[in-house]
Structures are given as C-alpha cells and as structure tokens.
Residue, then its C-alpha position, 0 to 999 in steps of 0.5 A: m892817807t897823805i894827800s899831796l898838792s900834785d895828786p889828782l881829784s876825781l869828782p862824782c861825775g867822773a871828771v878828773l882834775p889833774n892836781r889839787l890847785s885852782k886858779a880861783a875866779m877873779t873878776e878881769g873886766m876885759a871883754s869887749p863892751d858887748g860882752v864878748p871875749t878878746a885876744e887879752l884874755e886868751r893871752l892872760y888865760g894862756l899864761w895861767s894855763d901854762g902855770g900848772a894849775g890843775m883847774l882855772l875858774s873864769g871871772n864872772i860870765q854875766i847872764d844879764r848885760d844890765h846886771l854886771e859885777r863891773p864893766g868889762n865882764v863877758v856875757i851870755d844872755r842869749p843864744a851866741s853869735e858867731e862871733m861869740k862862739t868863736a870868742l869863747q872857743n878861742w879863750a877855751q882853747a887857750a885856757t886848756r892849752n897845758g891839758n887842765h881843765f877850765w871852768a865857767q863861772i855863771s852869775h848875776a851881779g843882782r842889786q850889787t850891781q853898781s848904780n853906772v851899769n843899772k840905777h835899778p837892779k833887779a833883786p829878791s826885794a827891794v832892799k838897797l845896799g848898805l853901802p855909802g857914796g851912791q854907788f849902787g842904785e835902789p833895787v827892784a824885786l823880781t817877778v816870778e817870771e823874770i826868776e823862771e826866765l833867769v833859770d833859763r838863762f843860767a842853764l843857756a850860759a853853762k850849755t853855751c860854754q860847754d859847746a865852747g870846749f869849757t870842761g865844767a861850769q860853777i854857778h855863782a851863789a856867794h859874795g852877795y850876788l843875785l844867787s846869794s842874797f836870795l839866800s839871806p833873809r836880811s836881802n831876801q824879804r819875800t812871801d811867795e815861793y822864793g822867801g821865808s824859810l831857808e827851802n823857799r830861799a834856796r828855791f832859786l838856785l837849786a832850781v838853776v842846778s837842776k836846769a843847768r844839769a839837764a842842759v850839760g848832761p850827767d858827765f860835765p862838772i858843775s860846781v856851786k860857789l857858796n858862802s859858809a856865811d855872810f858874816q851879817k847880823g840876820g843874814f845867811n849863817f853857817e847852819d843855812s850853808l850847811q843845810v844847802v850844802r847837803w841839797l847841793e849834794v842831792a842834786s848832783v853837784d860835783l863840788v862846792e867852793i866854800s867862800g863868806g862875805t858880801y859887799e857890805q862885809p867882805a870876809l872873801m877878801g879877809a877885810d873889814g866891813i862897814e859894820e860889825k862881823e858876826e860871828q859863827n858857831v864854828a870852833p876854830s881848828t888852828r889858833a891862828r888860821e891862815a886860810y880864812f874858810v878852812d875851818f867852815a869847810k872842815a865843819m862841813q866835810d864831817a857832814v857832806t861827801v860832796p868834794l870841797m874848795v877852799t879859797g881865800g887866804f892861802r899863802t904857804r904849801a904846809a897850810m895848804e897841805s895841812a888842809l887837804e890832809s885834815g879833810a878840810a878840802d879837796l881843792i885849794g883856790l889861789g886868786r890874788p898871788m896868780c895876779v903877778m906869779t902866774d905860775a905859782p902852782k907850778q912852783l908849789m908843786e915843785g917845792l916852793e914854801a910860800l907865796p908872796c903877800y902882796e896885799n901886805e904892802l898895798r895901802l890907798i891911805p898913806d901911813w901918815l894918814g892912818f889914824l883916818k882908818n879908825f873910821q869903819v868906812v875909810k877902813a873899808i874903802d882903803g880895802f876895796a882900792t887895794i883890789y885895783w892893784f890886782y885888776e891892773q895886774l891882770e890888765n897888765l897881763g893881758q896886754n902884754g904878758k908882763t905885770d908891774p909890781q911897783l904900781s902904786v895902788f892910787k895909779a892903779f885906782r885912776a887907771v881902773e877908773a878910766r878903763n871902766k868909763r871908756i868901756l861904759s861909754a863905748r857901751s851907751a853908744r852901741 
C-alpha cells in the first residue's frame, strides 16, 4: 500500500494526526526566568502551526526547575498558577491554530543539567558525565522516595498540559536525560529495584507512563521518545531498546519516537562524540542511509505494532516516502530545517524534492584551522557549537518572525551564551 506524506495517521487511543509530518522537539530557551511560556513562544509555534505539520512537539518542558536542559526551559513542577495556566493556554492556542496537534515533551535533564544551573544534579547513580570543561557537575543518586515524587511530577505536567489545550504528551526517555540514564547500565549502577536488570532499569519509565495515562485518561495520546541505542560501550543497546518498546506497547503508549545517543555520543545530531561509537547489531537497509535511525525503526516495526516516529537526518521527500512505504516509520520528524523553513511540511506535501542542509555549511572552526578537528574533543565542541546557530534562528523567529541565514556560528554562539547568562542572573535574583 502506498503511503504519502499527506495521509492521516490514526493512533491506538483514537486520535488522528492529519498527516505524516511532525515538527520534532527542539529546545527553544524562550520561557521567562520562572519557566513560564512567553509571547515569543506563541509567535514561533504559530508560525509552525501555519507551516502544515500534522503534529508539533514542544521543546523540553521540565518537571524540576533545578534540572534544566538549558536556561529558558518551560517548567511545570508544581500545580499551575493562574499566570502559568493562561500562558500555557495561549501557547497551545497559537500552536494548534491550523488544526494540527500540539504535544508537550515532558522531561528531566538529570546529570546532563549544566553546572551553572545545578552543580550537583540528581541521577540514577553518582556517575559523572564524561565530558571535558567542567560544564557538568557531580551527580547525586536519587532516593526511592525522590523517584516516586518525580513519577508524580511527570503525571502532573501531562495533566496540566492537557487542561491547557495541548493535544498529547511525550515522555522524554532519550538522549541521556534522566529517564534515559536510568535505562543505561553505564550510568545506572544502582543495586535496588531501579537498577541491575533491564526490567529494573525500565521501572521508572514504565511507572511514569502508567501514572501519566491514569492522569490524562485513555483518549489522550501518550508518546515516548526512546534511544534506539546510546551508541556507547556498555550502554543501552538496540536489543534493550526493542524490549522496552514491547513493554511500552503493552503499557498503552500511542507512539514511540526512535532516536539515539547522549551528550557523550551525540548520534542524535549526526555528530561525533568524544569516544568511539559503539556499533549495533542492526543490518543497514540502504547503502547510504539518509535518516540516522531508520534502520533501527524498521527492525522494530518487524517486532511491534505501536506506531513509530523517526527523526534525524531526513532531507529529501523520496527518503521520507520510502521510510513510510517500507514500514520503517509511521511518522516523519523534521527538526533543523524548520528552524529556517517554517513551512517545510507544507512545501514537501506540495512537491518540494529536498529540504536545505544548513548544517553542511556551518562551522565554528574555520577551514584554515581544520587540522584541529583531528582532535576528538575539538571536533565534538565544533559540532555542539553549530547547534547554537539553530538556537538563534528560533530566537529570531520568536522575536520578529524572521530568520537570519547569514548569521555566523561564532556570533550565534556569543548571542546564546549572553542570553543564557541574563536568564540565569534574573533567575538567581528571584
């Protein structure tokens, strides 16, 4: 059966996405210092709603203001004030004005919280992130009581967003954040009921899904973002991931987004980490794969029936249609192209053959210093720095609805760092 990008997708809970394209979750950093959505977020998501995607995923909505993925995250870690309720409602209204879905990505940064936010972030175990530069602090292991409280907070955030007009929720259990780090035997060295076997390491995530489902009811879409693998030696691997997806299917999850990597091994960005990548036992389906995780999703689709979303690397309409028709994906996630081309989904459905690859032209290290990239640490820093260029494009869209494709990576890096400092300064003054 031929499946096109414009075909609707019916989810197990009964909800229907109007087409097969989703704006992937991308951190915005546009909330107030108190974590409240702003007019800039409304403007940005209104533009994306007009852009034709069947579903928009928010950036990280954190359940603990002391564990931000970056300054400027939206935070729901307590019952919403009237100000927060109104701000969330305005955001959701703007983000759904074109009749599309808008789902809240709910997260806790765990040990990947930057030290300028928290010098001793909570984690499954006291295993420090293996990145240079002192950007991340010494983690402290969560107690069982703290884990149970966080389960409640995930559910509270999902219910709060539902009440505000969001049409779904995604639990973020990928990329090395808290739930992801519990799944990895490398970062989870606990000896209690939350550590050891995969069943124990997945206990936290499955408890979150169960509590969130009880809070929002059977008709509200619940998704999970999950690593296909961490791509690190001794980490969460594909076989583990496949088993967790089987458990999530039983737990009434409506969609699983397949991703991969952590800050230490950023496969999610198609970038190199500071250590050698651990390959997985998954056969490649194409000689030159465009999307990073499509082979992992295809292998999963052969074992489960839950709809899968694949994000990362898609640039051509042919590759997207091939992924849908082959059964490798039910939904295609678009990220970085939509930081500049906000109507990318609409253009693709109208016949555009390929999206721009801005990242191919972006670099912090100039060509004449290219030899420095022979050092793995420098190569990793250069890869992370280019992400700031996309951050600044989102900021421009939120401020005035326009982008600046000629912006340099260095200028973007400085602008984002300065804004982070202003937010943190305002936050600490309160």
